[in-house]
DSSP file (Angstrom, degrees, kcal/mol; ACC not computed):
  #  RESIDUE AA STRUCTURE BP1 BP2  ACC     N-H-->O    O-->H-N    N-H-->O    O-->H-N    TCO  KAPPA ALPHA  PHI   PSI    X-CA   Y-CA   Z-CA
    1    1 A M              0   0    0      0, 0.0     2,-0.4     0, 0.0    16,-0.2   0.000 360.0 360.0 360.0 141.0   -5.0   -7.3   21.2
    2    2 A L  E     -A   16   0A   0     14,-2.2    14,-2.7     2,-0.0     2,-0.4  -0.998 360.0-174.2-129.1 131.3   -6.1  -10.1   18.9
    3    3 A R  E     -A   15   0A   0     -2,-0.4     2,-0.4    12,-0.2    12,-0.2  -0.991  12.8-177.7-136.1 133.7   -3.6  -11.9   16.7
    4    4 A F  E     +A   14   0A   0     10,-3.0    10,-2.7    -2,-0.4     2,-0.3  -0.998  14.7 177.7-125.2 130.6   -3.9  -14.5   14.0
    5    5 A T  E     -A   13   0A   0     -2,-0.4     2,-0.3     8,-0.2     8,-0.2  -0.952  13.1-171.0-133.0 154.5   -0.8  -16.0   12.4
    6    6 A S  E     -A   12   0A   0      6,-2.3     6,-2.5    -2,-0.3    -2,-0.0  -0.995  12.5-172.5-140.3 138.9   -0.1  -18.7    9.7
    7    7 A T    >   +     0   0    0     -2,-0.3     3,-1.1     4,-0.2     2,-0.7   0.132  43.7 132.8-112.9  17.7    3.3  -20.1    8.7
    8    8 A E  T 3  S-     0   0    0      1,-0.3    -2,-0.0     4,-0.1     3,-0.0  -0.599  90.2 -17.1 -73.7 111.7    1.9  -22.0    5.8
    9    9 A G  T 3  S-     0   0    0     -2,-0.7     2,-0.3     1,-0.1    -1,-0.3   0.762 140.4 -23.9  67.1  25.8    4.2  -21.4    2.8
   10   10 A G  S <  S-     0   0    0     -3,-1.1     2,-0.4     2,-0.1    -1,-0.1  -0.972  98.8 -51.8 135.9-152.1    5.7  -18.3    4.5
   11   11 A Y        +     0   0    0     -2,-0.3    82,-2.1    -4,-0.1    83,-0.4  -0.989  45.2 174.3-131.1 132.6    4.4  -16.1    7.2
   12   12 A Q  E     -AB   6  92A   0     -6,-2.5    -6,-2.3    -2,-0.4     2,-0.4  -0.994   6.8-174.7-136.4 144.6    1.1  -14.2    7.4
   13   13 A L  E     -AB   5  91A   0     78,-2.5    78,-1.9    -2,-0.3     2,-0.4  -0.999  15.2-174.2-142.1 138.3   -0.3  -12.1   10.3
   14   14 A L  E     +AB   4  90A   0    -10,-2.7   -10,-3.0    -2,-0.4     2,-0.4  -0.996  19.2 174.7-127.5 127.8   -3.5  -10.3   11.2
   15   15 A I  E     -AB   3  89A   0     74,-2.6    74,-3.5    -2,-0.4     2,-0.4  -0.994  14.9-163.9-137.0 140.6   -3.5   -8.3   14.4
   16   16 A V  E     -AB   2  88A   0    -14,-2.7   -14,-2.2    -2,-0.4     2,-0.4  -0.991   6.9-171.6-126.9 126.1   -6.0   -5.9   15.9
   17   17 A F  E     - B   0  87A   0     70,-2.5    70,-2.0    -2,-0.4     2,-0.5  -0.911   9.6-157.2-112.8 143.4   -5.2   -3.4   18.7
   18   18 A R  E     + B   0  86A   0     -2,-0.4    68,-0.2    68,-0.2    -2,-0.0  -0.992  22.5 177.5-118.0 127.4   -7.7   -1.4   20.6
   19   19 A L  E     - B   0  85A   0     66,-3.2    66,-2.9    -2,-0.5     2,-0.1  -0.897  35.8 -98.5-129.5 152.4   -6.3    1.8   22.2
   20   20 A P  E     - B   0  84A   0      0, 0.0     2,-0.4     0, 0.0    64,-0.3  -0.458  44.2-162.7 -64.6 146.2   -7.5    4.7   24.2
   21   21 A H        -     0   0    0     62,-2.5     6,-0.0    -2,-0.1     3,-0.0  -0.992  20.8-145.3-140.1 129.0   -8.1    7.8   22.0
   22   22 A D    >   -     0   0    0     -2,-0.4     3,-3.0     1,-0.1    61,-0.1  -0.843  18.2-144.6 -87.1 114.8   -8.5   11.5   22.7
   23   23 A P  T 3  S+     0   0    0      0, 0.0    -1,-0.1     0, 0.0    59,-0.1   0.693  99.2  62.2 -57.2 -16.9  -11.0   12.7   20.1
   24   24 A N  T 3  S+     0   0    0      2,-0.1     2,-0.2    -3,-0.0    -2,-0.0   0.569  93.8  79.8 -83.3  -8.5   -9.0   16.0   20.0
   25   25 A Q  S <  S-     0   0    0     -3,-3.0     2,-0.2     1,-0.1    -4,-0.0  -0.604  81.2-120.9 -94.1 158.5   -5.9   14.1   18.7
   26   26 A T    >>  -     0   0    0     -2,-0.2     3,-1.0     1,-0.1     4,-0.6  -0.538  22.6-114.5 -91.0 163.2   -5.4   13.0   15.2
   27   27 A L  H >> S+     0   0    0      1,-0.2     4,-2.0    -2,-0.2     3,-0.7   0.759 110.8  75.0 -65.0 -24.2   -4.8    9.4   14.1
   28   28 A R  H 3> S+     0   0    0      1,-0.3     4,-2.7     2,-0.2    -1,-0.2   0.835  86.4  60.8 -59.5 -32.2   -1.3   10.5   13.1
   29   29 A S  H <> S+     0   0    0     -3,-1.0     4,-1.8     1,-0.2    -1,-0.3   0.880 106.1  47.1 -64.2 -35.5   -0.3   10.5   16.8
   30   30 A H  H <X S+     0   0    0     -3,-0.7     4,-2.3    -4,-0.6    -2,-0.2   0.912 112.9  47.8 -69.8 -42.2   -1.2    6.8   17.0
   31   31 A S  H  X S+     0   0    0     -4,-2.0     4,-2.4     1,-0.2    -2,-0.2   0.882 111.2  51.2 -67.5 -36.0    0.7    6.0   13.8
   32   32 A E  H  X S+     0   0    0     -4,-2.7     4,-2.2     2,-0.2    -1,-0.2   0.896 110.2  49.1 -67.3 -39.2    3.8    8.0   15.0
   33   33 A G  H  X S+     0   0    0     -4,-1.8     4,-2.1    -5,-0.2    -2,-0.2   0.920 113.1  47.0 -63.8 -43.6    3.7    6.1   18.3
   34   34 A A  H  X S+     0   0    0     -4,-2.3     4,-3.0     1,-0.2     5,-0.2   0.898 110.1  54.0 -63.8 -40.2    3.5    2.8   16.5
   35   35 A Q  H  X S+     0   0    0     -4,-2.4     4,-2.4     2,-0.2    -2,-0.2   0.911 108.3  48.3 -62.7 -42.9    6.3    3.9   14.1
   36   36 A R  H  X S+     0   0    0     -4,-2.2     4,-1.5     2,-0.2    -1,-0.2   0.935 114.4  46.6 -61.9 -45.9    8.7    4.7   17.0
   37   37 A F  H  X S+     0   0    0     -4,-2.1     4,-0.6     1,-0.2    -2,-0.2   0.931 115.1  45.5 -61.0 -47.9    7.9    1.3   18.7
   38   38 A L  H ><>S+     0   0    0     -4,-3.0     5,-2.2     1,-0.2     3,-0.9   0.853 106.4  58.7 -68.2 -35.6    8.4   -0.6   15.5
   39   39 A A  H ><5S+     0   0    0     -4,-2.4     3,-1.5     1,-0.3    -1,-0.2   0.876 102.1  55.3 -61.2 -36.9   11.6    1.2   14.5
   40   40 A E  H 3<5S+     0   0    0     -4,-1.5    -1,-0.3     1,-0.3    -2,-0.2   0.741 105.2  54.3 -66.7 -21.6   13.1    0.0   17.8
   41   41 A K  T <<5S-     0   0    0     -3,-0.9    -1,-0.3    -4,-0.6    -2,-0.2   0.312 129.0 -94.7 -94.9   6.9   12.2   -3.6   16.7
   42   42 A G  T < 5S+     0   0    0     -3,-1.5    -3,-0.2     1,-0.3     2,-0.2   0.499  79.7 136.0  97.5   4.2   14.0   -3.3   13.4
   43   43 A Y      < +     0   0    0     -5,-2.2    -1,-0.3    22,-0.1     2,-0.2  -0.519  23.9 154.3 -82.3 154.7   11.2   -2.2   11.1
   44   44 A G  E     +C   64   0A   0     20,-2.6    20,-2.3    -2,-0.2    -1,-0.0  -0.842  33.4  78.3-157.5-167.0   11.7    0.6    8.6
   45   45 A N  E     -     0   0A   0     -2,-0.2     2,-0.2    18,-0.2    -1,-0.1   0.886  62.7-171.9  57.1  44.5   10.7    2.2    5.3
   46   46 A F  E     +     0   0A   0     17,-0.1     2,-0.4    -3,-0.1    17,-0.2  -0.494  12.4 178.8 -72.9 131.1    7.5    3.7    6.8
   47   47 A V  E     -C   62   0A   0     15,-2.3    15,-2.7    -2,-0.2     2,-0.4  -0.984   7.1-166.9-133.1 122.0    5.1    5.4    4.5
   48   48 A V  E     +C   61   0A   0     -2,-0.4     2,-0.3    13,-0.2    13,-0.2  -0.911  14.7 160.5-114.0 135.3    1.9    6.9    5.9
   49   49 A S  E     -C   60   0A   0     11,-2.6    11,-3.3    -2,-0.4     2,-0.2  -0.935  41.0 -91.5-144.6 167.4   -1.1    8.0    3.8
   50   50 A E  E     +C   59   0A   0     -2,-0.3     2,-0.3     9,-0.2     9,-0.2  -0.527  47.8 163.0 -81.8 149.8   -4.8    8.8    4.2
   51   51 A A  E     -C   58   0A   0      7,-2.8     7,-2.6    -2,-0.2     2,-0.4  -0.854  30.2-121.8-149.6-178.3   -7.3    6.0    3.7
   52   52 A T  E     -C   57   0A   0     -2,-0.3     2,-0.5     5,-0.2     3,-0.1  -1.000   9.8-165.2-136.5 136.1  -11.0    5.2    4.5
   53   53 A I  E >  S-C   56   0A   0      3,-2.6     3,-2.5    -2,-0.4     2,-0.5  -0.976  75.6 -43.3-119.0 114.3  -12.3    2.2    6.4
   54   54 A G  T 3  S-     0   0    0     -2,-0.5    56,-0.1    53,-0.4    54,-0.0  -0.551 124.1 -31.0  62.4-118.7  -16.1    1.9    5.7
   55   55 A T  T 3  S+     0   0    0     -2,-0.5    -1,-0.3     2,-0.1     0, 0.0   0.317 119.1 102.5-108.1   5.5  -17.1    5.6    6.0
   56   56 A K  E <  S-C   53   0A   0     -3,-2.5    -3,-2.6     1,-0.1     2,-0.1  -0.696  75.8-115.7 -95.9 138.8  -14.5    6.5    8.5
   57   57 A P  E     +C   52   0A   0      0, 0.0    23,-0.5     0, 0.0     2,-0.3  -0.453  44.4 174.0 -65.3 144.9  -11.3    8.4    7.8
   58   58 A A  E     -CD  51  79A   0     -7,-2.6    -7,-2.8    21,-0.1     2,-0.4  -0.917  29.3-123.1-144.6 166.8   -8.2    6.3    8.5
   59   59 A L  E     -CD  50  78A   0     19,-2.1    19,-2.6    -2,-0.3     2,-0.5  -0.938  18.2-152.2-114.6 144.9   -4.5    6.3    8.2
   60   60 A L  E     -CD  49  77A   0    -11,-3.3   -11,-2.6    -2,-0.4     2,-0.5  -0.967  10.3-171.6-116.6 128.5   -2.6    3.7    6.3
   61   61 A M  E     -CD  48  76A   0     15,-3.0    15,-2.8    -2,-0.5     2,-0.4  -0.970   0.9-169.5-125.6 117.8    1.0    2.9    7.3
   62   62 A N  E     +CD  47  75A   0    -15,-2.7   -15,-2.3    -2,-0.5     2,-0.3  -0.825  21.4 144.7-101.3 144.2    3.2    0.6    5.2
   63   63 A F  E     - D   0  74A   0     11,-1.9    11,-3.2    -2,-0.4     2,-0.3  -0.958  23.5-154.9-164.5 172.9    6.6   -0.7    6.5
   64   64 A D  E     -CD  44  73A   0    -20,-2.3   -20,-2.6    -2,-0.3     9,-0.2  -0.940   8.3-150.5-152.5 173.7    8.8   -3.7    6.4
   65   65 A K  E     - D   0  72A   0      7,-1.5     7,-2.9    -2,-0.3     2,-0.2  -0.922  24.0-125.3-152.3 122.7   11.5   -5.7    8.1
   66   66 A P  E     + D   0  71A   0      0, 0.0     2,-0.3     0, 0.0     5,-0.2  -0.474  37.5 174.2 -66.4 138.6   14.2   -7.9    6.5
   67   67 A Q  E >   - D   0  70A   0      3,-1.1     3,-1.4    -2,-0.2    -2,-0.0  -0.892  47.8-101.3-138.4 168.1   14.2  -11.4    8.0
   68   68 A A  T 3  S+     0   0    0     -2,-0.3     3,-0.1     1,-0.3    -1,-0.1   0.859 124.0  50.3 -59.0 -35.5   16.0  -14.7    7.3
   69   69 A E  T 3  S-     0   0    0      1,-0.3    -1,-0.3    -3,-0.0     2,-0.3   0.496 128.6 -84.4 -81.6  -3.9   12.9  -16.0    5.5
   70   70 A G  E <  S-D   67   0A   0     -3,-1.4    -3,-1.1   -60,-0.0     2,-0.4  -0.796  72.3 -28.0 126.4-172.5   12.6  -12.8    3.3
   71   71 A V  E     -D   66   0A   0     -2,-0.3     2,-0.9    -5,-0.2    24,-0.3  -0.634  50.1-142.5 -82.2 130.4   11.1   -9.4    3.8
   72   72 A L  E     -D   65   0A   0     -7,-2.9    -7,-1.5    -2,-0.4     2,-0.4  -0.845  20.7-160.8 -89.7 108.2    8.2   -9.1    6.1
   73   73 A S  E     -DE  64  92A   0     19,-2.8    19,-2.2    -2,-0.9     2,-0.3  -0.780  11.3-169.3 -93.7 133.0    5.9   -6.5    4.5
   74   74 A C  E     -DE  63  91A   0    -11,-3.2   -11,-1.9    -2,-0.4     2,-0.4  -0.898  18.2-171.8-128.8 152.1    3.4   -4.9    6.7
   75   75 A R  E     -DE  62  90A   0     15,-2.6    15,-2.8    -2,-0.3     2,-0.4  -0.966   8.7-172.5-142.4 122.6    0.3   -2.7    6.4
   76   76 A H  E     -DE  61  89A   0    -15,-2.8   -15,-3.0    -2,-0.4     2,-0.4  -0.950   7.8-157.9-117.4 139.1   -1.5   -1.1    9.4
   77   77 A Y  E     -DE  60  88A   0     11,-2.7    11,-2.7    -2,-0.4     2,-0.5  -0.943   6.7-159.3-111.3 135.3   -4.7    0.8    9.3
   78   78 A F  E     +DE  59  87A   0    -19,-2.6   -19,-2.1    -2,-0.4     2,-0.3  -0.969  19.7 161.5-116.8 129.1   -5.6    3.3   12.1
   79   79 A V  E     -DE  58  86A   0      7,-2.3     7,-3.4    -2,-0.5     2,-0.3  -0.987  18.1-154.0-144.8 150.3   -9.2    4.3   12.7
   80   80 A A  E     - E   0  85A   0    -23,-0.5     2,-0.3    -2,-0.3     5,-0.2  -0.922  12.9-174.5-130.7 153.3  -11.0    5.9   15.6
   81   81 A E  E >   - E   0  84A   0      3,-3.0     3,-1.8    -2,-0.3     2,-0.2  -0.891  66.2 -52.7-144.0 110.7  -14.5    6.0   17.1
   82   82 A G  T 3  S-     0   0    0     -2,-0.3    -1,-0.0     1,-0.3     0, 0.0  -0.403 123.6 -10.1  62.4-124.3  -15.1    8.3   20.1
   83   83 A T  T 3  S+     0   0    0     -2,-0.2   -62,-2.5   -61,-0.1     2,-0.4   0.227 123.9  78.1 -95.5  13.9  -12.6    7.5   22.8
   84   84 A L  E <   -BE  20  81A   0     -3,-1.8    -3,-3.0   -64,-0.3     2,-0.3  -0.968  56.0-167.6-125.0 141.3  -11.2    4.4   21.2
   85   85 A A  E     -BE  19  80A   0    -66,-2.9   -66,-3.2    -2,-0.4     2,-0.4  -0.911   8.9-154.0-120.0 152.8   -8.8    3.9   18.3
   86   86 A Y  E     -BE  18  79A   0     -7,-3.4    -7,-2.3    -2,-0.3     2,-0.5  -0.970   7.0-158.7-128.2 142.0   -8.1    0.7   16.5
   87   87 A A  E     -BE  17  78A   0    -70,-2.0   -70,-2.5    -2,-0.4     2,-0.6  -0.987   7.9-167.7-118.2 119.3   -5.0   -0.5   14.6
   88   88 A L  E     -BE  16  77A   0    -11,-2.7   -11,-2.7    -2,-0.5     2,-0.4  -0.936  17.3-172.0-107.2 112.5   -5.7   -3.3   12.1
   89   89 A G  E     -BE  15  76A   0    -74,-3.5   -74,-2.6    -2,-0.6     2,-0.4  -0.864  15.6-173.3-118.8 143.6   -2.4   -4.7   11.0
   90   90 A F  E     +BE  14  75A   0    -15,-2.8   -15,-2.6    -2,-0.4     2,-0.3  -0.962   5.6 179.3-126.8 145.3   -1.4   -7.2    8.3
   91   91 A G  E     +BE  13  74A   0    -78,-1.9   -78,-2.5    -2,-0.4     2,-0.3  -0.995   5.6 167.0-145.0 147.2    2.0   -8.7    7.7
   92   92 A T  E     -BE  12  73A   0    -19,-2.2   -19,-2.8    -2,-0.3   -80,-0.2  -0.994  37.7-157.2-157.3 149.8    3.3  -11.2    5.1
   93   93 A T  S    S+     0   0    0    -82,-2.1   -22,-0.2    -2,-0.3   -81,-0.1   0.227  83.9  90.4-102.9   8.3    6.4  -12.7    3.6
   94   94 A H  S    S-     0   0    0    -83,-0.4     3,-0.3     1,-0.3    -1,-0.1   0.387  99.1-106.4 -84.4   3.0    4.3  -13.6    0.5
   95   95 A G    >   -     0   0    0    -24,-0.3     3,-1.2    -3,-0.2    -1,-0.3  -0.143  41.6 -63.9  92.0 168.9    5.1  -10.3   -1.2
   96   96 A L  G >  S+     0   0    0      1,-0.3     3,-1.8     2,-0.1     4,-0.3   0.601 112.7  86.5 -70.4 -11.8    3.1   -7.2   -1.8
   97   97 A G  G >  S+     0   0    0      1,-0.3     3,-0.8    -3,-0.3     4,-0.4   0.784  83.0  58.3 -60.6 -28.0    0.6   -9.1   -4.1
   98   98 A V  G <> S+     0   0    0     -3,-1.2     4,-2.1     1,-0.2     3,-0.4   0.584  81.9  85.8 -80.0  -7.6   -1.5  -10.1   -1.1
   99   99 A F  H <> S+     0   0    0     -3,-1.8     4,-2.5     1,-0.2    -1,-0.2   0.797  80.9  62.4 -64.2 -26.2   -2.0   -6.5   -0.1
  100  100 A E  H <> S+     0   0    0     -3,-0.8     4,-1.8    -4,-0.3    -1,-0.2   0.924 106.3  45.0 -62.3 -42.8   -5.0   -6.3   -2.5
  101  101 A L  H  > S+     0   0    0     -3,-0.4     4,-2.3    -4,-0.4    -2,-0.2   0.921 112.0  51.8 -64.2 -44.4   -6.7   -9.0   -0.4
  102  102 A Y  H  X S+     0   0    0     -4,-2.1     4,-2.9     1,-0.2    -2,-0.2   0.881 107.2  53.9 -60.8 -37.8   -5.7   -7.2    2.8
  103  103 A E  H  X S+     0   0    0     -4,-2.5     4,-2.1     2,-0.2    -1,-0.2   0.918 108.3  48.7 -62.1 -44.4   -7.2   -4.0    1.4
  104  104 A R  H  X S+     0   0    0     -4,-1.8     4,-0.6     2,-0.2    -2,-0.2   0.902 112.9  48.1 -63.6 -40.1  -10.5   -5.8    0.8
  105  105 A I  H >< S+     0   0    0     -4,-2.3     3,-1.3     1,-0.2     4,-0.4   0.938 110.5  51.2 -64.6 -46.5  -10.5   -7.2    4.3
  106  106 A A  H >< S+     0   0    0     -4,-2.9     3,-1.6     1,-0.3    -2,-0.2   0.875 102.4  60.1 -60.0 -38.5   -9.7   -3.8    5.9
  107  107 A K  H 3< S+     0   0    0     -4,-2.1   -53,-0.4     1,-0.3    -1,-0.3   0.715 103.0  53.0 -64.3 -19.4  -12.6   -2.2    4.0
  108  108 A T  T << S+     0   0    0     -3,-1.3    -1,-0.3    -4,-0.6    -2,-0.2   0.520  79.1 119.2 -92.5  -5.6  -15.0   -4.6    5.7
  109  109 A F    <   -     0   0    0     -3,-1.6     2,-0.4    -4,-0.4    -3,-0.0  -0.428  45.3-172.7 -63.3 127.2  -13.7   -3.7    9.2
  110  110 A E        -     0   0    0     -2,-0.2     2,-0.7   -56,-0.1   -56,-0.1  -0.983  22.7-144.0-129.8 133.0  -16.6   -2.2   11.2
  111  111 A I        -     0   0    0     -2,-0.4     3,-0.1   -31,-0.1   -31,-0.0  -0.861  24.0-150.5 -95.1 113.9  -16.7   -0.6   14.6
  112  112 A L        -     0   0    0     -2,-0.7     3,-0.1     1,-0.1    -2,-0.0  -0.576  25.0 -99.2 -84.8 146.6  -19.9   -1.6   16.3
  113  113 A P        -     0   0    0      0, 0.0     2,-0.2     0, 0.0    -1,-0.1  -0.339  42.6-106.9 -61.8 144.3  -21.6    0.7   18.8
  114  114 A Q        -     0   0    0     -3,-0.1     2,-0.3     1,-0.1    -3,-0.0  -0.538  34.0-133.2 -72.1 136.4  -20.9   -0.2   22.4
  115  115 A S        -     0   0    0     -2,-0.2     2,-0.5    -3,-0.1    -1,-0.1  -0.674  17.1-114.8 -91.1 146.3  -23.9   -1.7   24.1
  116  116 A A              0   0    0     -2,-0.3    -1,-0.0     1,-0.1     0, 0.0  -0.671 360.0 360.0 -78.2 125.8  -25.0   -0.6   27.5
  117  117 A T              0   0    0     -2,-0.5    -1,-0.1     0, 0.0    -2,-0.0   0.399 360.0 360.0-115.7 360.0  -24.6   -3.5   29.9
């Protein structure tokens, strides 16, 4: 897991997870697992749709969580390559207007081939 956060003028988060992936499973199984985990932490209003990251099919999951500082709005992208899946997540209390920027960032996410070492 890799996490970047900022509390400047609110809260912003970028998080990347790398997970084992069975190529016979769909990305929806990863989003459903994340949804169950996040629901236990107080997140809700989950909406899942299809997306594309680069040339790869992906799933997009939007959700949020009320907080003292305002609503934390989140967007996670799920994409897989072979036996690995990735979740690229964004969160913000700056409102949904920053999702356009997050979309542009997500579209540049690239899975590089593993090198033989």
